[in-house]
C-alpha positions in Angstrom: 0.0 -0.2 -0.1 1.0 3.5 -0.8 1.5 6.0 2.0 -0.9 8.2 1.2 -3.5 4.8 1.6 -2.3 4.1 4.5 -2.1 7.0 6.6 -6.2 7.8 5.4 -6.9 4.1 6.7 -5.4 4.8 10.0 -7.4 8.2 10.6 -10.8 7.3 9.1 -11.0 3.4 9.9 -12.1 4.3 13.6 -14.6 6.4 12.6 -16.3 4.0 9.6 -16.4 2.0 12.7 -17.9 4.7 14.8 -20.9 5.1 12.5 -21.2 1.2 11.5 -22.1 1.0 15.3 -23.4 4.2 16.3 -26.1 4.2 13.3 -26.6 0.3 13.2 -25.6 -0.9 16.5 -29.6 -2.0 16.8 -29.7 -3.8 13.3 -26.4 -5.6 13.4 -26.3 -6.1 16.9 -23.8 -5.7 19.6 -21.5 -8.7 19.2 -21.3 -7.2 15.2 -20.9 -3.8 16.4 -17.8 -4.8 19.0 -16.3 -7.1 16.1 -16.3 -4.2 13.6 -14.8 -1.1 15.9 -12.7 -3.4 17.2 -11.4 -4.9 14.1 -10.7 -1.4 12.4 -9.5 -0.9 15.4 -6.8 -3.1 15.2 -6.4 -2.3 11.2 -5.6 1.2 12.5 -3.2 0.3 15.3 -1.0 -2.1 12.8 -0.6 0.4 10.0 0.3 2.8 12.7 3.2 0.8 14.1 4.3 0.1 10.0 4.0 4.0 9.5 6.4 4.5 12.2 8.8 2.1 11.1 8.8 3.6 8.0 9.0 7.2 9.0 12.3 6.3 11.1 13.7 3.6 8.9 13.7 6.1 6.0 11.7 4.3 3.7 8.9 6.5 4.1 9.5 10.4 3.5 10.1 11.8 7.4 7.7 14.2 6.9 4.8 14.7 4.5 1.5 16.0 4.4 -1.3 14.4 2.1 -4.6 17.2 1.3 -7.6 15.2 1.6 -10.3 17.9 1.2 -10.8 21.6 1.0 -12.3 22.3 4.9 -13.1 26.3 5.1 -12.3 28.9 2.7 -13.5 32.3 3.5 -11.3 35.0 2.4 -7.7 35.2 3.8 -9.0 32.0 6.0 -7.8 28.7 4.7 -7.9 25.9 5.9 -7.9 22.4 4.2 -8.8 18.4 5.8 -4.7 17.2 5.4 -2.9 14.3 7.0 0.7 15.4 8.6 2.9 12.6 9.1 6.3 13.2 10.5 8.1 11.8 14.1 6.1 13.6 16.2 2.8 12.5 14.9 4.1 9.0 14.0 4.8 8.8 17.9 1.3 9.8 18.7 -0.5 7.8 16.2 1.0 4.5 17.6 0.3 5.7 21.4 -3.4 6.5 20.3 -4.4 3.7 18.1 -2.3 1.0 20.3 -3.8 1.8 23.5 -7.3 2.2 22.2 -7.0 -1.0 20.7 -6.2 -2.7 23.8 -8.9 -0.3 25.7 -11.7 -2.0 22.7 -10.6 -5.6 23.1 -10.6 -5.2 27.4 -14.3 -4.0 27.0 -15.6 -6.9 25.7 -15.1 -7.9 28.5 -15.7 -5.5 31.6 -18.8 -4.4 29.3 -20.3 -7.8 28.7 -23.5 -7.2 30.0 -24.2 -4.0 29.4 -27.0 -3.6 27.4 -25.7 -0.3 25.6 -22.6 -1.4 24.5 -22.7 -1.0 21.0 -22.9 2.6 21.7 -20.4 2.4 23.9 -17.8 1.0 21.6 -19.6 3.4 19.2 -18.0 6.3 21.1 -15.0 4.7 21.7 -14.3 4.8 18.3 -15.0 8.4 17.5 -13.2 9.4 20.3 -10.3 7.7 18.8 -10.5 9.1 15.6 -11.4 12.7 16.9 -7.3 12.4 18.5 -6.1 10.9 15.3 -7.8 14.3 13.3 -5.8 16.3 16.1 -2.6 14.5 16.0 -2.7 14.5 12.1 -3.6 18.4 11.9 -1.6 20.3 9.5 -3.1 23.6 10.7 -4.7 24.9 13.6 -8.4 24.9 12.5 -8.3 20.7 12.1 -6.2 21.0 15.3 -9.3 22.6 16.8 -12.0 20.1 15.0 -9.8 16.9 16.8 -9.8 19.4 20.3 -13.2 19.6 20.3 -13.9 16.0 18.6 -12.3 14.4 21.9 -14.3 16.9 24.1 -17.4 16.3 22.6 -16.8 12.5 22.7 -15.3 12.8 26.4 -18.4 14.4 27.3 -20.2 11.5 25.9 -18.0 8.5 27.6 -18.0 10.2 30.8 -21.6 10.4 30.9 -22.3 7.3 29.1 -24.4 5.8 32.3 -26.5 8.8 32.2 -29.2 7.5 34.4 -27.0 8.1 37.1 -26.9 11.5 38.9 -23.6 11.5 39.4 -22.0 10.2 36.0 -24.5 13.2 34.1 -22.5 15.9 36.8 -19.5 14.7 36.1 -20.2 14.6 32.1 -20.9 18.8 32.3 -18.4 19.6 34.6 -15.8 18.1 32.7 -17.6 19.7 29.2 -17.7 23.4 31.0 -14.3 23.6 32.5 -12.4 22.6 29.0 -14.8 25.3 27.5 -13.0 27.6 29.7 -9.7 26.8 28.5 -10.9 26.0 24.8 -11.8 29.8 25.2 -8.0 30.6 25.7 -7.3 28.0 22.6 -10.0 30.0 20.1 -8.0 33.5 21.3 -4.8 31.7 20.1 -5.4 31.0 17.4 -7.5 34.0 16.2 -4.1 36.0 17.3 -1.8 33.4 15.0 -4.0 34.5 12.2 -4.2 38.4 13.1 0.0 38.1 13.0 1.0 35.3 10.1 -2.4 35.9 8.1 -2.3 32.1 7.9 -3.2 29.4 10.4 -1.3 26.5 8.4 1.8 25.0 10.6 4.2 25.1 7.5 3.6 28.8 6.7 3.7 30.1 10.7 6.8 28.3 11.8 9.2 30.2 9.3 8.2 33.6 9.7 8.7 32.8 13.7 12.3 34.7 13.9 10.8 37.9 11.4 7.7 38.3 13.7 9.5 37.8 17.1 9.6 41.2 18.2 6.2 42.4 17.1 4.1 43.6 19.7 0.4 44.1 20.4 -1.0 47.2 22.2 -4.0 47.5 24.2 -4.6 50.8 25.8 -1.0 51.6 27.4 0.0 48.0 27.9 2.0 46.1 24.9 2.1 42.4 24.7 4.6 40.9 22.5 3.1 38.7 19.9 4.3 35.5 20.6 4.2 35.5 24.3 0.5 36.5 24.2 -0.3 33.9 21.2 1.5 30.9 23.1 0.1 32.1 26.4 -3.4 31.9 25.1 -3.0 28.5 23.5 -1.2 27.3 26.6 -4.6 27.7 28.3 -6.4 25.8 26.3 -3.5 23.2 27.2 -4.4 23.6 30.7 -8.3 23.0 30.6 -7.6 19.8 27.9 -4.5 18.5 29.9 -6.0 19.0 33.6 -3.6 21.4 34.8 -3.2 23.0 38.3 -6.6 25.8 38.2 -8.0 23.9 35.6 -8.0 20.3 36.9 -11.0 19.7 38.5 -13.1 18.1 36.1 -10.3 14.9 35.6 -11.0 13.1 39.3 -14.9 13.5 38.5 -14.3 12.0 35.2 -14.0 8.4 37.0 -17.7 8.1 37.0 -17.6 6.7 33.4 -16.5 2.9 32.8 -12.8 2.2 33.5 -12.1 1.6 30.3 -13.1 5.4 29.6 -10.6 6.5 32.0 -7.3 4.2 30.6 -8.5 5.9 27.2 -9.1 9.4 28.6 -6.1 9.4 30.8 -3.7 7.3 29.5 -2.6 8.3 25.5 -5.5 10.6 24.8 -7.3 13.3 25.9 -5.1 14.4 28.7 -2.1 14.2 26.6 -3.2 16.6 24.1 -2.3 19.6 25.8 1.3 18.3 26.1 1.7 17.5 22.1 0.0 20.8 21.1 3.1 22.8 23.3 5.7 20.2 21.5 4.5 20.9 18.1 4.3 23.9 18.5 8.1 24.5 19.9 8.9 26.8 17.6 6.9 29.6 19.1 7.2 28.2 22.6 10.9 28.8 22.1 10.6 32.7 20.9 8.0 33.4 23.8 10.1 33.1 27.2 7.0 34.8 29.2 5.1 31.5 27.8 8.0 29.0 28.3 8.3 30.3 32.3 4.3 29.7 32.9 4.6 26.5 31.5 7.1 25.3 33.6 5.5 26.9 36.6 2.2 25.4 36.2 4.0 22.0 34.8 5.9 22.1 38.5 2.8 23.2 41.1 0.6 20.6 39.2 3.3 18.0 39.4 3.4 18.7 43.2 -0.4 19.4 44.4 -1.9 16.2 42.5 0.6 13.9 44.0 -0.2 15.9 47.7 -3.7 14.6 46.9 -3.2 11.2 46.1 -2.2 10.6 49.3 -5.5 10.9 50.7 -7.8 9.4 48.7 -9.1 5.9 48.9 -11.1 5.4 45.3 -8.4 3.3 43.7 -9.6 4.9 40.0 -9.2 8.5 41.9 -5.9 7.8 43.3 -4.7 7.0 39.6 -6.2 10.1 38.1 -4.2 12.3 40.2 -1.4 10.3 39.5 -2.2 11.3 35.7 -2.3 14.4 36.4 0.9 14.9 38.6 2.6 13.0 35.4 1.3 15.5 33.0 2.9 17.8 35.3 5.9 16.7 35.1 5.6 16.7 30.9 4.6 20.3 30.5 7.6 21.1 33.1 9.7 19.1 30.8 8.8 21.4 27.6 8.8 24.1 29.8 12.4 24.2 29.9 13.0 22.9 26.4 13.4 19.4 26.9 10.5 18.5 24.2 11.7 15.4 23.7 11.9 14.3 26.9 8.4 15.8 27.6 7.3 13.5 24.6 9.2 10.4 25.7 7.5 10.7 29.4 3.9 10.9 27.0 5.5 7.4 25.5 6.2 5.2 28.2 3.2 6.9 30.1 1.0 5.9 27.9 1.4 2.2 28.9 2.0 2.0 32.8 -0.9 4.3 33.2 -3.4 2.4 31.1 -1.8 -0.7 32.6 -2.8 0.7 36.0 -6.2 2.1 35.2 -7.2 -1.3 33.3 -5.8 -3.2 36.3 -7.5 -1.1 38.8 -10.8 -2.1 36.9 -9.6 -5.9 37.1 -10.0 -5.2 40.5 -13.2 -3.6 40.5 -14.6 -6.5 38.5 -12.7 -8.9 41.1 -14.3 -6.9 44.1 -18.0 -6.8 42.2 -18.1 -3.2 41.6 -15.9 -2.3 45.1 -14.0 0.8 44.4 -13.3 1.8 47.8 -9.7 0.4 48.8 -10.3 0.1 52.4 -12.8 -2.4 52.1 -10.2 -4.3 50.2 -6.5 -6.1 51.3 -5.5 -9.7 50.8 -6.0 -9.5 46.7 -2.9 -10.8 46.2 -3.3 -14.6 45.7 -7.1 -14.3 44.5 -6.0 -12.3 41.7 -2.3 -13.2 41.1 -2.2 -12.1 37.3 -3.5 -8.7 38.3 -1.2 -8.3 41.4 1.4 -8.8 39.0 0.6 -6.5 36.2 -0.2 -3.6 38.9 3.3 -4.3 40.7 5.0 -4.0 37.2 3.1 -0.5 36.6 3.8 0.7 40.0 7.3 0.0 39.5 7.0 2.0 36.6 5.5 4.9 37.4 7.6 5.2 40.5 11.0 5.0 38.0 12.2 2.1 40.0 15.7 1.3 38.0 19.4 1.4 39.0 21.3 4.9 37.8 24.8 4.0 37.8 23.8 0.5 35.0 21.5 2.5 33.3 18.7 -0.7 33.9 15.0 0.2 34.8 11.1 0.1 34.1 10.0 2.8 31.5 9.2 5.6 33.6 13.1 5.3 35.6 14.4 6.3 31.9 11.5 9.3 30.8 10.7 10.7 34.5 14.7 10.9 35.7 15.4 12.6 32.3 13.1 15.3 32.9 14.6 15.3 36.4 17.8 15.8 35.5 16.9 18.2 32.2 15.2 21.1 34.6 18.3 20.9 36.8 20.6 21.9 33.8 17.8 24.1 32.8 18.1 25.7 36.1 21.4 27.7 35.4 20.0 29.9 32.6 16.0 29.4 34.1 15.3 30.5 37.5 11.9 28.5 36.8 13.6 25.6 36.3 14.9 25.3 39.7 11.3 25.5 40.9 10.6 22.7 38.5 13.3 20.1 39.9 12.2 20.1 43.3 8.9 20.0 42.4 9.6 17.2 40.6 11.8 15.3 42.9 9.5 15.9 46.1 6.8 14.6 43.8 8.6 11.5 42.7 8.4 10.5 46.5 5.1 11.3 47.1 4.2 9.3 43.7 6.5 6.4 45.5 4.1 6.2 48.6 0.9 6.8 47.6 1.5 4.3 44.7 2.6 1.8 47.2 -0.2 2.6 49.5 -2.5 1.5 46.8 -0.7 -1.7 45.9 -0.8 -2.2 50.0 -4.0 -1.3 50.9 -5.4 -3.3 47.5 -3.2 -6.4 47.7 -1.3 -6.6 51.0 -2.5 -6.6 54.8 -5.8 -8.0 56.1 -8.7 -8.7 53.7 -11.7 -6.2 54.6 -14.0 -7.5 51.6 -15.2 -10.4 54.0 -16.0 -8.4 56.9 -19.4 -7.6 58.5 -19.3 -3.6 57.7 -18.7 -5.0 54.1 -22.6 -4.0 53.5 -22.7 -0.2 52.5 -23.9 1.5 49.1 -22.0 0.7 46.6 -21.3 2.6 43.3 -22.4 -0.4 41.2 -21.4 0.0 37.8 -24.1 -1.1 35.4 -22.0 -2.8 33.0 -20.7 -5.1 35.7 -24.2 -6.9 36.7 -23.2 -10.3 36.1 -26.3 -11.5 38.0 -24.5 -12.1 41.3 -25.9 -8.9 42.8 -23.3 -6.5 44.6 -21.1 -9.2 45.7 -21.9 -8.9 49.7 -19.6 -12.0 50.8 -18.8 -13.1 47.6 -15.3 -14.1 46.7 -13.1 -11.9 44.8 -12.0 -13.8 41.7 -9.6 -13.7 38.5 -10.9 -11.7 35.8 -11.5 -13.2 32.4 -8.9 -13.7 29.5 -9.8 -11.2 27.1 -9.4 -8.3 30.4 -5.9 -9.9 31.4 -4.7 -10.0 27.9 -4.5 -5.9 27.2 -2.9 -6.6 30.5 -0.1 -8.5 29.8 0.8 -6.3 26.6 0.6 -3.0 28.5 3.0 -4.6 31.0 5.5 -5.5 28.7 5.1 -2.2 27.3 6.0 -0.9 30.8 8.8 -2.6 31.7 10.5 -2.7 28.2 9.7 0.9 26.4 12.0 3.1 28.2 14.7 0.9 27.6 14.1 0.4 24.1 13.4 3.9 23.2 15.7 5.4 25.4 18.2 6.2 22.8 15.8 7.3 20.0 13.8 9.6 21.5 16.1 11.1 23.9 19.7 9.6 23.6 22.5 9.9 20.7 19.8 8.6 18.1 17.3 11.7 18.8 18.4 13.8 15.9 17.5 11.2 13.4 14.5 9.7 15.6 13.1 13.4 15.6 14.0 15.3 12.5 12.7 18.6 12.6 9.7 17.6 14.3 10.8 19.5 17.6 12.5 22.5 18.2 16.2 21.8 18.8 17.3 25.1 19.9 17.0 24.4 23.6 16.7 20.3 24.0 20.1 19.6 22.3 22.0 21.4 24.6 20.2 20.0 27.8 19.7 16.4 26.7 23.9 16.6 25.7 24.4 17.7 29.5 21.7 15.5 31.6 24.6 12.6 31.9 26.9 14.6 33.3 24.8 16.2 36.5 25.8 15.9 39.4 25.9 12.1 41.5 23.5 13.5 44.0 21.0 15.0 40.9 20.9 11.4 39.6 20.0 9.7 42.7 17.6 12.2 44.3 14.8 10.3 42.5 15.7 7.1 43.3 16.5 8.0 46.8 12.8 9.9 47.5 11.4 6.7 45.7 12.7 4.7 48.7 11.7 6.9 51.3 8.1 7.1 49.9 8.1 3.3 49.6 9.5 3.0 53.2 6.6 5.3 54.9 3.9 3.2 52.8 5.2 -0.3 54.1 5.6 1.2 57.5 1.7 2.8 57.8 0.3 0.2 55.9 1.8 -3.4 56.4 4.4 -3.2 59.7 2.0 -0.9 61.6 -1.7 -2.1 59.7 -4.4 0.4 60.5 -2.5 3.1 61.6 -3.1 5.5 58.8 -6.7 4.6 59.6 -6.4 5.6 63.0 -5.0 9.1 62.0 -7.4 9.9 59.2 -10.4 9.1 61.7 -8.8 12.2 63.5 -10.2 14.3 60.4 -6.8 16.6 61.1 -6.6 19.6 59.4 -3.8 18.2 56.5 -5.5 15.2 56.2 -8.6 17.3 55.6 -7.2 20.0 53.1 -6.0 16.8 51.1 -8.9 14.7 51.2 -11.0 17.5 50.1 -8.8 18.1 47.5 -7.3 21.5 48.6 -11.1 22.9 48.6 -10.6 23.6 45.0 -14.3 22.4 44.2 -15.4 24.2 47.0 -13.9 27.5 46.1 -15.0 27.2 42.9 -18.2 26.6 43.9 -19.0 29.4 46.2 -16.9 31.7 43.8 -18.5 30.8 39.9 -21.7 28.3 40.6 -22.8 30.6 43.3 -21.1 33.9 41.9 -22.7 33.3 38.8 -26.2 32.7 40.3 -26.2 35.5 42.6 -25.3 37.5 39.5 -28.0 36.0 37.4 -30.6 36.6 40.0 -29.2 40.1 40.6 -30.1 41.1 36.9 -32.8 38.4 36.2 -34.9 39.8 39.7 -33.3 43.5 39.8 -33.3 44.3 36.2 -35.4 42.3 34.0 -38.4 42.2 36.8 -37.8 45.2 38.6 -36.6 47.7 36.1 -37.4 46.6 32.1 -41.0 45.0 33.3 -41.1 47.4 36.2 -41.2 50.2 34.1 -42.1 48.4 30.3 -44.9 45.7 30.0 -45.7 44.8 33.6 -45.7 49.1 34.2 -47.6 49.7 31.4 -50.3 46.8 31.9 -50.3 47.9 35.6 -51.2 51.6 34.5 -53.6 50.5 31.7 -55.1 47.9 34.3 -55.6 50.9 37.1 -57.3 53.5 34.5 -59.6 50.8 33.3 -61.0 49.8 37.4 -61.0 53.5 37.5 -63.5 54.5 34.6 -65.0 51.1 35.3 -66.7 52.7 38.2 -68.3 55.0 36.3 -70.3 52.2 34.4 -72.6 51.5 37.3 -75.6 50.6 34.7 -78.2 53.1 37.1 -80.0 55.1 34.4 -80.4 58.0 37.0 -77.0 58.3 37.0 -76.3 58.2 33.1 -79.4 60.8 32.8 -77.7 63.3 35.9 -74.3 63.0 33.7 -76.4 63.9 30.7 -77.6 66.5 32.1 -74.3 68.2 33.6 -73.0 67.5 30.1 -75.6 69.9 28.7 -75.4 72.3 31.5 -71.3 72.6 30.6 -72.6 72.9 26.8 -74.8 75.8 27.7 -72.6 77.6 29.8 -69.8 77.6 27.0 -72.1 79.0 24.6 -73.3 81.7 26.6 -69.5 82.5 27.2 -68.6 82.0 23.8 -71.5 83.8 22.4 -72.1 87.1 24.5 
């Protein structure tokens, strides 16, 4: 097949599956809908790996654009539907389609009893198509199309069980918070078009040097063009990738089925912001203020999300905050200029985070829909395969490895490269040292909450057989296998259709870092990336990370060991100690358990504030002023006048005769006065 046909099939095969399952699901049945969507995703994944191999082997052009059809042409604004293939998009194609294909297969088991699973598979494939349109965009318009497409599909997937009020609320929250970020993203695109007269990346990037000095004047202020455009675009990334201040939708997205959590949080929607910043690296390199903002926001997100993960008890929410924290690593890597390291962590993160989410789904399946880790324990010998793969995922996310031998799991290579890059960049960027400190501290917290999850779930005393197990479960309709909620039922291993994808992802979590380390951030990165990433800053940084002081190299390992030891002390050596501390509900615990009170703050300021403002304009402005002096005032006056006049209509003849007499007397008086 020609390269053009291959990449076209990659992008549009999931759309074909979505349309087939969505429009004809009832006609062809659930099994056929699942088969069509999964088969087309597997085809897309296989062709993505072929594209990846052909691009990096040199068999295909290292970068090419396939124009498919005109999209929008209005005056000077021109956008064509195109497929852009380079090393950056090739990496994203592999990540998106591989994870999505495995999620499709996993969902055969997880959603096996859901009465609407044809619709579910249609939504999964629609989500994948939107993400593929995003990562292959050749201009901002198609990028925005894919950006909004994944937002729509995530709304549909998070609220898939629409009978649950919490699922509906979570879907709306995700949609609204992302609209806030997307407003900035749209303004950024407008700024770029205003400055460059084009939205095509191929037209914009060569002009950056000549436009870097331009500024936009507003009132008495002056804003550098590139900083203004990149800050606005980054606001969109903050919403889509759940960064600090716009992160609140991410943990609530756990209301969707677990495969949705893996798809959204591992390799697709939440990584769109990181991909966008790396794609636009030539612009960000010319915007020092925007780069500093990316660094600071990423570092804060990295640390604060890790602190919240310490106190959460829902197994999926712990992993969700872990995602938020890991995205912070990726952003501050891009902020300091280490774009290849950011993409490397995106790549490895896709494997171990999808593994952890789908592993959590396997635990939930084993526990008959239970998600509270306080009601688990002792599962390691009940679900041995799930235990082993989640152990590997935990070792990967905590970055376990031996620095001297350069031997470790996936996270060891990518996360340590980010931390070392921040340290190297700190000599010229003050914000980079802040990112380095946050990154090291977050590594220790990541180790603690990750091992806390393992110990509470798989070790210690089994709580699932305890009498107090009878409580209100968050029941997933898709998991109802006829056995009820699992009161008193022994945990069980998941079926092989769910376990199989876990084994594939586990292999990625173990080997992806070591296999691709040289290509992403090592000596082979120049040939690997070509011109897809800005090499201005990253080349120098990545050349120096192997020469950082020994204490910098050992810092992530040291704090990870401390985190592991602390988790062991509280949850294994002194089991129950952490629960007793939590039961006191101290200020620190309450602050972390309530997620820094962001939801309460936003509810008080924005939700109630907006309601109060609306009431002011509605009751005070619309009802009292406009209606009071307008329609209601006129009608009230007419009513009062009419009621007064109606009193003259008594119905008595002598009243009317008296009025007539007064009229005649008045007329005669006027005549005598006028003709005297």
